[in-house]
C-alpha positions as semicolon CSV with decimal commas, in nm:
position;residue;x (nm);y (nm);z (nm)
1;M;-0,875;-2,567;-0,217
2;A;-0,519;-2,531;-0,094
3;A;-0,432;-2,211;0,092
4;P;-0,111;-2,005;0,071
5;I;0,154;-2,099;0,326
6;Y;0,256;-1,738;0,379
7;A;0,079;-1,399;0,379
8;L;0,173;-1,051;0,265
9;G;0,439;-0,903;0,490
10;D;0,562;-1,239;0,618
11;E;0,937;-1,278;0,640
12;L;1,090;-1,606;0,538
13;E;1,431;-1,763;0,502
14;M;1,521;-1,977;0,200
15;D;1,813;-2,209;0,138
16;W;1,950;-2,114;-0,203
17;P;2,218;-2,307;-0,399
18;L;2,555;-2,130;-0,404
19;E;2,780;-2,117;-0,709
20;G;3,061;-2,293;-0,522
21;G;2,830;-2,565;-0,399
22;G;2,619;-2,604;-0,089
23;L;2,331;-2,389;0,028
24;G;2,315;-2,036;0,166
25;S;2,032;-1,888;0,375
26;F;1,871;-1,574;0,237
27;R;1,586;-1,370;0,387
28;A;1,301;-1,209;0,198
29;T;0,960;-1,048;0,255
30;V;0,643;-1,165;0,081
31;I;0,498;-0,877;-0,124
32;G;0,265;-1,068;-0,356
33;I;0,084;-1,401;-0,395
34;A;-0,053;-1,558;-0,710
35;A;-0,241;-1,883;-0,765
36;R;-0,116;-2,121;-1,028
37;A;-0,335;-2,264;-1,305
38;P;-0,666;-2,412;-1,176
39;E;-0,560;-2,770;-1,243
40;R;-0,263;-2,726;-1,008
41;R;-0,434;-2,554;-0,715
42;Q;-0,511;-2,877;-0,532
43;V;-0,147;-2,977;-0,491
44;P;0,122;-2,847;-0,252
45;G;0,302;-2,547;-0,391
46;A;-0,006;-2,429;-0,580
47;F;0,088;-2,066;-0,517
48;R;0,375;-1,846;-0,628
49;Y;0,518;-1,573;-0,406
50;R;0,663;-1,239;-0,500
51;L;0,961;-1,190;-0,270
52;R;1,162;-0,878;-0,194
53;W;1,513;-0,978;-0,095
54;R;1,739;-0,793;0,146
55;D;1,930;-0,628;-0,142
56;G;1,606;-0,475;-0,274
57;T;1,562;-0,707;-0,573
58;E;1,232;-0,887;-0,631
59;S;1,140;-1,219;-0,789
60;W;0,858;-1,474;-0,817
61;V;0,933;-1,812;-0,659
62;G;0,740;-2,136;-0,613
63;L;0,900;-2,221;-0,278
64;R;1,036;-2,551;-0,407
65;L;1,360;-2,497;-0,214
66;P;1,378;-2,543;0,167
67;H;1,213;-2,246;0,341
68;R;1,090;-2,144;0,685
69;A;0,912;-1,852;0,846
70;V;1,103;-1,591;1,045
71;N;0,910;-1,539;1,367
72;R;0,843;-1,184;1,478
73;T;0,901;-1,084;1,840
74;P;0,581;-0,931;1,987
75;G;0,620;-0,563;2,062
76;A;0,545;-0,399;2,395
77;W;0,235;-0,238;2,243
78;Q;0,080;-0,586;2,199
79;K;0,136;-0,683;2,561
80;S;0,000;-0,357;2,701
81;G;-0,331;-0,354;2,510
82;D;-0,667;-0,423;2,670
83;E;-0,722;-0,798;2,640
84;A;-1,096;-0,736;2,594
85;D;-1,014;-0,567;2,262
86;H;-0,864;-0,886;2,119
87;A;-1,131;-1,058;1,912
88;E;-1,147;-1,204;1,563
89;T;-1,406;-1,095;1,308
90;P;-1,632;-1,385;1,199
91;L;-1,619;-1,525;0,847
92;K;-1,982;-1,416;0,791
93;A;-1,875;-1,050;0,804
94;Y;-1,622;-1,102;0,526
95;E;-1,867;-1,305;0,320
96;D;-2,107;-1,009;0,339
97;V;-1,860;-0,769;0,176
98;A;-1,703;-1,011;-0,073
99;R;-1,913;-0,887;-0,367
100;F;-1,822;-0,528;-0,283
101;L;-1,456;-0,627;-0,285
102;D;-1,517;-0,790;-0,622
103;A;-1,647;-0,458;-0,753
104;V;-1,335;-0,279;-0,630
105;A;-1,116;-0,544;-0,791
106;S;-1,305;-0,516;-1,121
107;S;-1,267;-0,138;-1,124
108;L;-0,889;-0,188;-1,095
109;G;-0,869;-0,459;-1,359
110;K;-0,802;-0,721;-1,092
111;D;-0,976;-1,023;-0,940
112;R;-0,999;-1,179;-0,594
113;G;-0,661;-1,342;-0,630
114;T;-0,475;-1,021;-0,715
115;L;-0,662;-0,754;-0,514
116;K;-0,439;-0,628;-0,231
117;I;-0,615;-0,574;0,102
118;Y;-0,459;-0,408;0,405
119;D;-0,601;-0,470;0,753
120;P;-0,391;-0,266;0,999
121;Y;-0,528;-0,415;1,323
122;F;-0,372;-0,748;1,421
123;C;-0,530;-1,000;1,659
124;M;-0,412;-1,351;1,570
125;G;-0,397;-1,308;1,194
126;N;-0,714;-1,502;1,117
127;V;-0,832;-1,231;0,879
128;V;-0,576;-1,367;0,632
129;K;-0,723;-1,717;0,658
130;Q;-1,082;-1,593;0,647
131;L;-1,038;-1,381;0,336
132;G;-0,810;-1,643;0,184
133;S;-1,091;-1,898;0,211
134;L;-1,296;-1,663;-0,009
135;G;-1,019;-1,637;-0,270
136;F;-0,859;-1,311;-0,152
137;Y;-0,496;-1,421;-0,113
138;N;-0,314;-1,088;-0,102
139;V;-0,406;-0,970;0,249
140;Y;-0,161;-0,779;0,468
141;N;-0,222;-0,818;0,842
142;Q;0,096;-0,824;1,047
143;P;0,176;-0,787;1,422
144;V;0,317;-0,438;1,392
145;D;0,212;-0,109;1,546
146;F;-0,006;0,053;1,281
147;Y;0,022;0,401;1,429
148;A;0,401;0,384;1,415
149;A;0,393;0,234;1,067
150;Q;0,160;0,510;0,947
151;K;0,426;0,766;1,034
152;A;0,683;0,570;0,838
153;S;0,557;0,379;0,537
154;L;0,259;0,159;0,456
155;P;0,247;-0,158;0,246
156;E;0,110;-0,137;-0,106
157;Y;-0,264;-0,209;-0,105
158;D;-0,590;-0,155;-0,295
159;V;-0,843;-0,166;-0,009
160;L;-0,797;-0,048;0,350
161;D;-0,992;-0,225;0,623
162;R;-1,085;0,008;0,915
163;L;-0,956;0,338;1,062
164;Y;-1,186;0,638;1,015
165;R;-0,944;0,925;0,982
166;F;-0,715;0,732;0,754
167;A;-1,014;0,611;0,554
168;A;-1,123;0,968;0,497
169;E;-0,776;1,053;0,368
170;M;-0,776;0,751;0,138
171;A;-1,122;0,835;0,008
172;A;-0,980;1,164;-0,111
173;K;-0,714;0,961;-0,294
174;Q;-0,976;0,724;-0,437
175;K;-0,864;0,430;-0,221
176;P;-1,167;0,235;-0,091
177;S;-1,189;0,158;0,281
178;F;-1,414;-0,098;0,450
179;L;-1,478;-0,021;0,816
180;L;-1,652;-0,264;1,053
181;V;-1,755;-0,052;1,351
182;P;-1,989;-0,034;1,651
183;N;-2,313;0,132;1,542
184;Y;-2,279;0,420;1,788
185;T;-1,968;0,549;1,609
186;I;-2,164;0,661;1,302
187;E;-2,376;0,888;1,526
188;T;-2,081;1,105;1,630
189;Q;-2,010;1,453;1,502
190;L;-1,661;1,338;1,404
191;F;-1,809;1,088;1,161
192;D;-2,028;1,354;1,002
193;D;-1,729;1,588;0,978
194;L;-1,511;1,328;0,808
195;F;-1,754;1,176;0,559
196;S;-2,012;1,292;0,311
197;E;-2,302;1,049;0,269
198;K;-2,241;1,047;-0,105
199;D;-1,908;0,873;-0,036
200;V;-2,028;0,598;0,199
201;V;-2,254;0,294;0,201
202;F;-2,395;0,150;0,525
203;M;-2,463;-0,222;0,553
204;G;-2,525;-0,448;0,849
205;P;-2,644;-0,800;0,935
206;E;-2,999;-0,883;1,039
207;K;-2,847;-1,074;1,332
208;R;-2,550;-0,909;1,498
209;Y;-2,202;-1,044;1,424
210;V;-2,061;-1,261;1,702
211;Y;-1,695;-1,204;1,779
212;R;-1,471;-1,459;1,943
213;S;-1,171;-1,397;2,166
214;P;-0,882;-1,634;2,080
215;P;-0,799;-1,876;2,362
216;E;-0,429;-1,789;2,331
217;L;-0,501;-1,430;2,433
218;R;-0,768;-1,483;2,701
219;P;-0,704;-1,829;2,847
220;K;-0,913;-1,765;3,160
221;L;-1,239;-1,736;2,969
222;R;-1,465;-2,038;2,932
223;N;-1,555;-2,143;2,579
224;K;-1,906;-1,990;2,592
225;Q;-1,773;-1,658;2,724
226;R;-1,537;-1,619;2,427
227;K;-1,827;-1,554;2,192
228;Y;-1,949;-1,241;2,366
229;V;-1,663;-0,996;2,351
230;A;-1,851;-0,724;2,160
231;P;-2,176;-0,639;2,342
232;Y;-2,292;-0,398;2,073
233;V;-2,422;-0,401;1,718
234;T;-2,161;-0,360;1,444
235;L;-2,209;-0,264;1,081
236;W;-2,000;-0,202;0,774
237;V;-1,922;0,147;0,651
238;L;-1,795;0,115;0,294
239;V;-1,607;0,423;0,180
240;G;-1,515;0,511;-0,177
241;L;-1,689;0,228;-0,363
242;P;-1,685;0,238;-0,743
243;K;-2,015;0,294;-0,921
244;M;-2,208;-0,031;-0,886
245;K;-2,546;-0,185;-0,823
246;L;-2,556;-0,246;-0,449
247;P;-2,622;-0,615;-0,377
248;T;-2,791;-0,734;-0,058
249;P;-2,593;-1,024;0,091
250;P;-2,794;-1,309;0,249
251;G;-2,892;-1,231;0,607
252;C;-2,818;-0,859;0,573
253;C;-3,026;-0,545;0,559
254;P;-3,015;-0,374;0,218
255;P;-2,709;-0,148;0,181
256;L;-2,800;0,218;0,207
257;R;-2,638;0,549;0,126
258;R;-2,834;0,744;0,387
259;K;-2,767;0,691;0,755
260;A;-3,117;0,807;0,844
261;A;-3,264;0,524;0,636
262;L;-3,098;0,250;0,841
263;P;-3,338;0,023;1,032
264;P;-3,360;0,082;1,409
265;S;-3,173;-0,243;1,474
266;L;-2,860;-0,092;1,319
267;R;-2,878;0,254;1,470
268;G;-2,697;0,351;1,788
269;S;-2,653;0,652;2,012
270;A;-2,333;0,854;2,016
271;K;-2,117;0,835;2,326
272;G;-2,037;1,203;2,292
273;S;-1,664;1,150;2,256
274;S;-1,438;1,121;1,956
275;E;-1,272;0,832;2,139
276;A;-1,571;0,621;2,040
277;M;-1,430;0,623;1,688
278;W;-1,123;0,428;1,786
């Protein structure tokens, strides 16, 4: 299946015909993506894009006119981060929560193609490709400083991926949040203070997820070393799910609503600091 050329939040420049003749360049931001009819999804241009233009107007376009991406300049916050923190989540992890995302979409009268997902932590943007391969096209994951953006404004979304404190706030507003975290973080007092067990579901793989550091960010690592950038067990904490029968994805332990019921392989020990949450 063809994949969208652009993702939510991408900026692009289009050459638009002018009334007096010729073409003019206009910039816009992608705020929505929709697949065309099934029989047309295998051909180029199989997606339509909702664009917000510089004057604030919005429109759906098929990108038949000449267009190009506007590259973002990396911020200082990207260059100063710990390179060991840069790792992409494997596709298996997203496959494991796909049916839970389907339930959220259904509760909103949406489907995979129209559900809006916001992942605030940017590595190399592969989360967009990974979820897109599962049919979730409207995923916002941009190289911007989330903590600065949180103080300003956030993109429109239906599901938030990660961030404990923010997830707790969204749960109160009935916005689901899917957090993929080291197992020791759920043993902290901060976690217990933020969440009631009636609001969360715990789910983890039988074999730990293997994260990979992109070669562009850690060029000194050998290929084998790139796979082992997270030397701890991670599990999903699903916050604010709609009422649903909890499915057990292949290769996962059954999802549970009680932390104490988790198998020993998914339990961890708290590090005694709230910093473990972040």
